[in-house]
N, C-alpha and C positions, 0 to 999 in steps of 0.2 A: 801060093797066096803069100802076100807079103806079111811081114810080121805085124805091121800096125793094123791090119784088118782083122787080125785074129781076135776072138771074143775074150773079154777079160775073164779071169778065173772067178768062179762063183763061190760064195761062202759055203762052208760045209753044211750040207743038209738040203740043198735043193735048187739053187738058181732062181731064175725069174718066176718060174711056175710056182716054186715054193713061196716066193714073196707074195705072189698074187693070192695064193691060198691063205697065207697068214693075214693078208689085209682083209680077206673075206670073213675071217673068224671074228667072234665077238670081241670087242675091245678088251684089251688086257688079258686075253686068253691065248696061250701058246698054241701053235699049230698042232703039235702032237704031244706036247708034254703033259697036258691036263692041269697045268698050274697057271696062276695069274702071272702074266708077263707084261709089265708096263713098258711103254715105248716112249721115246722122246717125241716122235711125230709119226704120222702115218707113213710118210715117205722116207723117213730117216732110217739109218741103219739100226739094226736090232741091237738093243743093249743087253748087258748081262742081267740075269734075273736079280730083283731086289729082295731085301730081307722079308718083307711081308709075304712074298710069294714062295719063300723057302720052305723046306721041309720042317725046319725048327719052328717057324711061325705056325705052320699047320698043327704041329704037336701042341703048341701053347693054346691055340684056339680050341682044340679038342678038350684040353684040360679045363679051359674056362667054361665049357658047356654052352648052353643056349645063349647066356648073356654075352659070352665072348663072341659067339657067332653073330649075335645082334650087333655088337659093336663093329664086328668086321663088316657086316652088311651095311652098318651105318657109314663106316668109312668108305665102303664101296659106293654108297649112295652119295656121300659128299663128293666122292671122286667123280661121280657121274652127274651130280646136280639134281638127283631125285629127292623130293620132300618127304619128311616123316609124317605119316598119315594119322598119328594119335591126336586126340582132342587136346589133351594136356601133356606137354613134353616133360613128363616126370615119371620115373627118374630121367634126368636129362640125357638125351642121346648124343649131345655134342661135348660131353665131358667123360672123363675116364675116372675109374676108381671111386674114391669117396666123394669126389666133386660132383659125381652124378646125382647125389642125394642132397646137395646144397641148392635150395630153391632160388630161382632168379628173383630180382626185385619186382619184375612184372607179376610173377606168380604170387608173391607175398602181398603186394598192394591189391591185386585183384581179389585174392581170397579175403582180405580184411574188409574191403568194400562190400563184398558179397555177404559176409557175415553180419556186418552192421545193417545192411539193407534188409536182411531176413529178420534181425532183431526188431528193427523199427517197424517193419511191416507187421510182424507178429504182435508187437505191443499195440500198434494201432488197431489191429483186428481184435485183439483181446479187449481193449478198452471199449471198442464199438459194440462188442458182443455182450460185455458185462454191464448190466443195468444196475442202478442203485438198489440193493436188496432191502426188504423190510427189516427193521430192527428186530432182533429176537426178543421174546417176552421177558427174559431175565434183564435185558438192558432197559426195558420200559418199566419194569416193576420198580415202584418207589413207595415211600411212606404216604400215609394219609396224615396231613398236618392239621392239628386242632388248635384253635385260637380261643383265648379268653374273650369276653365281651368287649374289652377295650382294644382288641386287635393284637395284643402281644401273644407270642406263641406259648401254648400250654404244653404240647408234646407232639412229637412226630413218631407215629407207630402204625401198626396195622397192616402194612404191605408185606409182601414176601421178602423184600429187601429194605434195609434202612436207607432209603434214598429219597431226596426231594429235588426235583429238577428245577433249576432256576435259570433265568435268562442271563445273557452276558452282562447286562447292566447291573445285575445283582452280584457280579463277581468283581471284586476290587481290582484295579489296575495293578496293584502290588502283587496279587496272586498270579495274574497273567504274566507279568514280567519275570517272576521267580520261576515259574514252570518253563517258560520259553528259554530263559538263560540256562537252566539246569538240564533240560532235556532235548532242546531242539532250537539252537540259536538261529538257524536259517528258516524257521517256520514261516515267517511272514513273506518270504520270497521263494521258497521251494515249491515244487509242483506235487507235493504229497510224498515224494521219495527223495532222499538226499544221499547220492552216491558218496559224496565226501564224508558225510556222517558215518556211513557204513564203513568206509575205509579207516576213519579215525577210531571207530569202535574196535575194529580188528587189530589195529596197531596198538591201541591201549591195552587190549586184552593180552597181546603178545608181550608187551613190556611191563605189564603189571600196573599200569596207570588206571585212573578212574575219572572220566569226565562224562560226556554225553553217551547215550545208548545209540545203537545202530538204527533202531526204528524211529521214524519221525512221529510227531504228535498225531499226524493224520493216520499213520499206520496203527498206532495204539488205539486211537478212536475207532478205527475200523474193527480191530480185534475185540474191543469191549462191546461194540454195538451190534455188529452184524455177524460175527463168526462165533463158533463154539471154541472150547479151550483145547481141542486136540492139536498137538504139535506135529503136524504132518506136512510133507512137501506140498501137497495139494492145497492145504489151508494157507501156507505161506505165499504160494503163487496167487491164490485168490485174493489174499490180503493186499498183495502188491498191485494187482490190477484195480481193485476197488479204490485203493489209496490214490492211484494215478487218476482215476476218474473223478474222485472227490476233489483232488488237488486242482483240477481245472474247471470244476462245475460248482463247487460250494464256496461260500464266503468263508474267509479265515475265522471270523468271529463265531460262525456256526460250528465249525470244526472244533475250535478251542473250547467253546462252551460245552459241546457234546462230550469231549474228552474229560473235562473236569467234572461233568455231571455223571459220568459212568465209571470213573476210576475208583478203585478200592483203596481206602485210607487206613484200614485197621479199625479196631473198636466197633466192628460190625457196621461201619459207615461207608456207604456207597454214594459218591458225589460230594461236591464241595460244601453244600449246605448241611448235609448230615454230618460231615466231618467237622465243620465249624461248631455245630451244636455238641458233637460228641467230645471234642477235645477242649473247647473253650466256652461252651454254654452260651454262644451268641450266634446271630445270623451271619451268613457269609459276607454280606456287604459291610459288616462292622469289623472285619479282621484288619489288624495292622500289619505293616510289612514284615515284622519279626514273626508273627503267627503264620503269615503266608509262606515265609521261607521254611518254617517248620513243616507245614503240610506238603510243600513241594519236596521236602526231604523224605517224608514218609512214603511218598509215591515211588521211591526207588525200590521199596520192598517192605511192606508193613511188618512182615514177620521178623525182620532184622532191625527195623528202624523205629518201630513203635516202642516208646520207653516202658510200656506196660510189660514187655516181654513177649515171646512168641513160642513156637514149637521147636524143640531141639536143644541140644546142649549149648549151641552157639547163640541162642536167642534168649538168654537170661535178661531180666530187667536191667541189670547193671551193664552188661555188654551192649544191649540195645540203646540204653541211655547214652553211653559213650559214643556209639556210632551216630546216633541222632544229633548229638551236640556238634560233632565234627562236620557232619553233612550240612547241618543248619548254617554253621559259620561259612562253609564252602559256598553254599548257595548265595548267601549275601555277598561274599567276595566276587563270585562269578557274575552277579548282576552289575557290579561296578566294572568288572573287566569287559563286559560286552556293551557297556554304555546304557544299562537300564536302571542304574541307581547312582546318585552322586556320592562322592566319598564322604562328604560331611553328613549326608543322610545315613550312610552305612555306619558311621561312627556312633550313632545314637543307640544302636542295638548291640549291647554287650552282654545282656542277661538272657539266658535261655528262657523262652516263654513259659509261664506257669500254666498248668492245665487243670481242668475240673476233674473230679472223680468220675470214673467210668459209669457207675450206677446212676449218678446224678445226671449224666448226659441223657440217658434214655427216659428217665422221669416217670416210669410207670409205677409210682409208689403212692401210698396214702390214698386219697380220694380220686386220683387221676384215672385209675382204671374204671371206676364206676361212671365218672363223667364221660369218658371216651365211649364206653359201651352204650350209655344212654343216647348220646348224640349220634353214634353210628347207626343204632337201630332206627332212630328217627329219619336219618338220611335214606337208609335202605327201604324203609316203608314208603316214604314220600315219593321216591323216584323208581321204586320197584327194582332196585339193584340187588343182584345176587351176591352171595357170600364170596363166590369166586371172583366176581368183578371188583368187589371191594378189596379183596386180597391183593389184586394187582396194584392197588394204591393210586396215587396221583391226585387225590382229592384234597382241596384246601377247605376245611370245615370251620366256619366261624360260629361259635356257640354263644348261648345266652348266659353262661356261667360267669359270675363275678368273683374273681379271686379273693378280694377282701372278705366277702360274705361267706365263701366256702371256708376260708381260714377261721372265721369267727364261729361257724357252726362246728367245725372240728374241735376248736378249743373248748366250746361249751360242753360238747359230748365227752371229750377225753378228761377234762378236769372233774366233771361230775362222776364219771365212771371210776376214776382213780380214788375219789373220796368215798365212793359207794361200795365198790367191790374189793374183795381180798381173796383171790383164788387159792392162795397158799394157806390161809387161815380157815377158809370155808370151801374146800374143793367140791364137796357134795352139793353145794347150793350155788356158789358164785361162778361156776364154769358154764359156758355156753350161753351167757346172757348177751343178747343182741340189741343193738341200737340202730334205728333207722330214722331218717328225717329228710324233709324236703321243704324248700321255700320258694314261693311263686310271687311274681310281681302282680299286684291286684289290677293294675291298669291294662296290662298287656297279656298276661298269662305266661310270660317268660319264666322259665325255671332258673332262678338265680343261684341256688345253692343246693347241694345234696350231701347227705352223709350215708354212705352205703355199707360201712363196716370198717374194720381195721386196715384193710388194703389188700390188693392183690399180692404185694410183696410179703404179706403175712399169711399167704395161702388161703385167704378168704375171698372167694370169687363170686359169691352170691351178693347181689345188690339189695341191701336191706331197705333202701328207699323205694324199691320197685318190686317188692314182694307181692305175691297174690296168695293169700292163705292165712293171714293173721287177722282174726276178727277185730272189728273196730270198736265194739262195745257201745257205750252210751253216746259216743260221738255221732251215732246214727240218728238219735232222737230229734235233732233239728229238722231232718227231712220229713219226719212224721208231723211235726208242728207246722212246717211250711205247707205241706199238702192240706192240712186241716184249714189253714188260713186261705189257701188258694181255691180249694174245691168245696170246703164245707164238709159237713158230716150228714149222716142219714137223719139226724135230729135237727138240722138247721135249715131244712127246706132248700138245700142247694146253695145257701149263702156261706161265705167264708166265716169262720168263727174267730173270735178274739182270743189272744193269749190270756185274757183275764177270765176265760171260761173255766168253770170248776169241775173237777173230776174226783171221784173217790180215790184215796191214796193209801188206805189201810193195808197193812201186810196181809197176805193170803186172801185178798178179795177175789171173788168169783168173776171170771172174765166171760162176757157174753158175745155171741156172734152177731151178725148184722140183722138177724131176725129177732134178736132180743132173748134168745135161749142160751142157757149156760153151755159153754164148751165142755165136752166130755173128756175126761182124762183117760189114760190107758186102763185104769181100773173101773171105768164106767161111771165114776163119780164126777161131780162138777170140778172143772179145772180151776185151781186157785193160783194166782201169781204171787211170787214171793219178792219182797224187798230185801235189801241187805239188813235193814234194821227193823225190829218188831214194833217200832214206834207207831202209835195210832195217830196218823196225821188227819184222818177224816177227809173232808172235801178240801182240796187245795186248787189254786189256779194252775193252769199249765205253766205259767211263768215260774211259780214256786216249785212245781214239780221238776222243771228243768234246773232250777237253781240248786235243789237238793239231790237231783238225779234220782228221783223216786220212780220205780219201775211200773207200778200198777197203773197209773193214769195213761201212760203211753202204750202199755199192753192192750188196754181197752180202746184207746184212740185209734190205733191202727185198724181195728175192725170197723169202727164207726166211719173212718175215711175210706178204707179199702186199700188192700195191699198194692193193687195195681197203680192207684193214684200216687202212693208213696214212691213206688219204683219210677214212675214217670217223672216226678220231681227230682229224684236223685239223678236220673239219667240226664235230665236237662241241665244239670249243673256239672256234668262231666264224668259221673261215675259210670264205669263200664258195666254193661248189662251182665256180662259173664262173671263179674265179681259179686253179683247180688245173690243172696240166698233165695232159692226158688220155692221154698216151703211157705205156705200162708199160715204161719203160726204166730202166736203172741211174741215169741222170741225174735221174730223178724224185726220188730220195732226196737228191740234192745241191742241190736248190733251183731247178728250172726253173719252179716256180709263181710267180705274180705277185700276191699279196695286197697291199693298201694298207698304209701305215704305221699307220693307225687299226686295221685288222683284226689286224695283227701284235701291236700293243701290247695289244689286248683279249684276243687268244688266249693270249699268255704270262701274262696276269693269271690265267688258269685254273690254271696251275701254281702261281702264288703263293697262290691261294685253295684249295689242296689239292683240286683237281679240280672245284670248283664254277664253272660258267660263267655269266656275265651278259652279255647282249648289250650292245654299246656304244650309248650314247644321248647326245644332246646337248641335249635339251629336257626341262624338268621341269614346265612349266605353260604353257598357251596360253589367252588370253582374247580373246573377240570380242564387241564391243558390251557390255562389262562382265560377260559370263558366261564361266565357265571351260569349256573343251572337255574332253571325256573322252578317255581313251586315252594320257595322258602320265605315267602312273605309272611308276616305275622298273621295268624288266623283271625278271621273277621269275628267281631263280637256278635252274639245272638241273645235275644231276650229269652231268659229262662223262666222268669216269673215276674209278676207285677212288682214294681219297685217298692210299694208299700208293704208287700209281704216280706221282701228281703230285708227292708229296714227294720221291720218289727222283729224278725228273727235276730238281727244284730242287737236290738235293744234287749231282748231276752238273754242273749249270750253275754252281753255286757254285765248283766245282773249276776250271771254265773261267776264272773271274775270279781265283781265287787263284793258279793255277799254269799257266794255258794262254794262249790267244790273246787273252783279255780282261783282262790284268793291269793295264792303265792304269786300269781301273775301281776298283782297290783304293784309289785316291786318295779315293774317296768317304768312306771311314772308317766304314762301317757294313755289315751283311750285305747282299750283293747277289748276284744270279745272272743269267747272261746268255749270249748266244752271238753270235759274230762271223759275218759272211758276206761273201764276195766272189764275183763271177760271172765267167763266161767272158770273156776278152779285157778284163778289168778294167772292165766296163761299169757295174757297180754295187757298192756296198759298204754293209753294214748292221751295226748293233749293236742288238740287241733284248735288254733286260734288265729286271729288276724288283727291288724290295725288298718287304717285307711290306705296304707302303702304296701304292706306285705302280708301274705297268708302263709303260715308255717305249720307243719304237722310233725310230731315227734312220736315214735312208736318204740315200745320196750317189750321184748318177748324173749323166750328162752327156747333154744333148739340147737341140736348138734348140726352145724352146717355141712358136715361130711357124711351125715347119715343118709341112708337111701330114701327114707320116707319124710325126712324133715319134720318129724312129729314134734308138736309143741309140748313143752314141759312146764309144770307149775312153777311159778316164781315165789311160792310161799317160802319164807325164811331166807330168801335172797337178800344179801346186804345186812343180815342179822336182824331183820324185822319180820313180823308175822306175814305180811302181805304187801304187795306193791300196788299203788293206785295211780290213775292218770293225773291226779292233782299233786303227786309227789315228784318223783324223778323226772318224768316227761315235762311237767310244768316248769321245773327248775331249769332244765336244759333250754326250753322254749324261751324263757325270760332272759337268760344269759345271752343267748344268740341274738334275740331281737333288740336288746339294749345296745349291743355292739353294731349290729347291722343298721340301726336307725340313729346312731349317735349324731350324725351330721344332718339329719332330716328335721325340718320344722315340725312341731306338734300340730296334728290335725284332729278334728273331731269328726265323728260319723254324722251322716245326715239325720235330721230329726225325724223320728218315726211318728206318723200320724195314726190316730186310732183307726182300727180296722175291724171289720166283721161284726158279727153279732155275738153277744155273750150268752153262752149256753150254761145256764145255772142248773137248778134242779131238773128243769125240763129237758135239758140237753145232756145231762150226765146220768150215769147209771144210778138208780136210787139205792139207798142203803139197804141192801137185801138182807134177809135173815141169815144168809150164808156168811155175812161179814163177821169179823171178830166181835166178841161180846163186849170188848172194851168200849167205853163211851167215845163217841166221835165228837171232835170239836165242831162248833157251830160254824156256818159259812162266814160269820163275822169274826173269824179268828184274826189275830194280829196280822198286819200287813207283812208281806214277804221280806221287806227290808229289815224288819226287826229280827234279832238273832233268836233261833228256836232253842228249846231246852237242850242242854248238853246230854248226849247219850252216846257213850263210846261204842265203837264198832265191836260186834261180837268177836270178830276175828282178832281183835287186839286185846280182848280180855280186860278192858279197863285200864290198859297201860297208857302212859303218856304218849301223845301223838307226835311230839317233837323228837326226832332221832339225831344222833351225833353227826351223821353224814349229810343232813339236810342243810343246804346253804342258807335257806330262808325258812323260818318256821314260825307259825302263829298258832295259838291254841285252837284245837278243833272244836268249833262251836256249832257244828251242823248235825249233831246227832249221829255221828258216825258215818254219814254219807258224804262228808266233804271230800273224801278221797276217791270218790267215784263209786264206791260201794259196789253194788250189783249193777251199776250203770254200765256194765259191759254187756248188757243184754242177757247173755246166758249166765252171768255171774249171779243173777238174782235167784237162780235155781228155780225149778218149776216142780211143784208137788206132783202134778200130773201133766199130761200133754193132750192136745187135741186128738180126737179119735183117729186112729191109724197113723199117728205121728209120735215118735219117741220124744221124751223130754229133752230140752236143749242140752242137758249135760251128756246126753247120749246121741246127739245128732251128727256126730262126726262120721262122715261117709267118705271112703277113699275116692278122690277125684272130684268130689262135689265142692263147688266154690264156697259154700257155707260151712264146710266141715272144718275141723280143727286138727286133723291128723297130719297135715303137711302144708307146705307153702311153695308151690312151683315158682320158679324164678325165670322162666323163659319168656314171659310176655313182655312186649315192649311198652314203653310209657308214652308212646307218641312223641 
């Protein structure tokens, strides 16, 4: 065979068959070596093994472990074009070393977009799921605001929080600008949350600066109104979602007013109106820009910015004052910076605003406590409001109280008391002496003034103007006379009798029942009524008996008329039935009943109004949440008695002032009518009187207001005198008050009284019985009542002069000792005996009985 036909020599390892076998192997795999052998091409000559397929590479892959093998497989995949089947190529399979952990831009942008999509979706879902919650009760709690009759604010109190919610139009623009500039510049444009504001707050906290807080006004409003005070993550997230919802659903004015009405400003003031009253003694709408900047400053933290001081060593008044001044100046400057105040306007405010005293702000001093309690009780009774509902506050209560007349009554009482009492000199007598008074408008029944005591701030919480338990004495006698003129007696055949009718008036006269038989005393002997004076008056007219306040005629008259008829007349004039003595004794005519000073003033106003009665009231209008409540119209007048009866009572009581026990009232210098009253053992003294315009009652009594039983104590020797009578201190206070209260009113006269009824002379009066005193009785033709009777000093005064140093006005006592009211207190006359089965008036005190004298409950409302 020729040489050129011979086969070429084969590579070591196999020839063509070996090549075929190698081609049939998996790519990159050696035929027999078991190692990766890359080739240049399937038909090309075999190359030498590369580094990756070497033993060294194998050792390095083994040392790298699974990750190395993964990269190896990845490179194999890249070499073969097979894709990575993982959803997210991270760590990156196409990178080595630390680059594997460097995310691609696609991964970063995709992740960011996904995160924001989740946040937006979650926020939208949260806002959709979170509804506007109901405000918590603490945020709704606010003061009850009481107003004087002229519409000016008296006081704000009574709610569980010192707050008064006002509408946005009552908040000055200067306050809104100051708060927005200081706390949330972007308030009017943000959506309830301000990311930039949060960023600024973080930056300023990090750098020690101080501008705006991170929370928006909306967030703070949400925190104050809807959430509790727990600082938890859940609460913060809830706050964020509610703020976002309110940011897109509520008007900005609503949110801003809500925030300013719920924020705490210090001085126990919640809300802008309470803060304005607490710091500046004015309403919120009257604040000037400087005062607004101050209140905006306090909002940063009252404990550290209220100049009064706070809690902790860093909150002294001096440090707080310094902080408040700096913050105040910064707020004003900030307003200029953000365009909410002009520079020339800012230049006007260089002096730190002056503030009122803290106690002055709350105002529950002097008579305010008694006025507020009287009005509050009237509102609660009228609308059937519970104490819990009233405590939540929110009521705007317009009262009938007239500040000038309240001030006049306080002045009259306090000046007289200071001249009259000396507790240091006479502690055993002059302590625990109480004054109570009330004044009512005759035409309407409105209570215009009260004196309830020294004041709540003096720890005297009982309202002496509204007590039940102080016997009224002889001020009760006009009801007995009115009943006799209205209904007549058993001796007048059902016809009303005239005040000129005559009755026996001698001391210790036997009193007869309706059957004409003598009343039996506890000893079985005939009951004899005592006067203060032993003077033998004989027969006197009822007019004269009222003038001198003689007990015997009225003790008999009440039996002739009937106790029920007298109660009916008193009730028709406004006296509450529960305050009337229930016993049908002679003493009932002499004043054992215990109406309040308010009720007595209102009742006597019926006489002044010619028999038309109007219930006493203390409130003219009440608003709640901006809406007026019904039921506070002035009570309608009702006919209590015939006008001739009322006018004749007035005529009789005018005579008391002109010629009788009330002569000190003549100093008033205008027509007046009234009655004095003093009770058993000198435990109380009254003067109740009226002009055509005002009816006023004044009570004087003695009791320890902090005692459990409020037992009445005798006033003998009080003020350094033997006894106190209605014609003395009470009459002086009445006159001083009425002079000031009516100084601008024209002088008016009472209506002329026409003659009324039949005159019951000897036929209608008890005959001079043998049981009468042996002293000779004056004839029925005795001098008219207008002439002065013989002088006879009161036994209790022992013949001493009747004018005392403390008396502002004094005239010689020419009434036989009865000018001071004497026993005209009903029980003061003393009863030798009592009706069968009934103790004498001096012993009629029964615990819990309205007519008793052992105490004076104070819980009853005065309507």
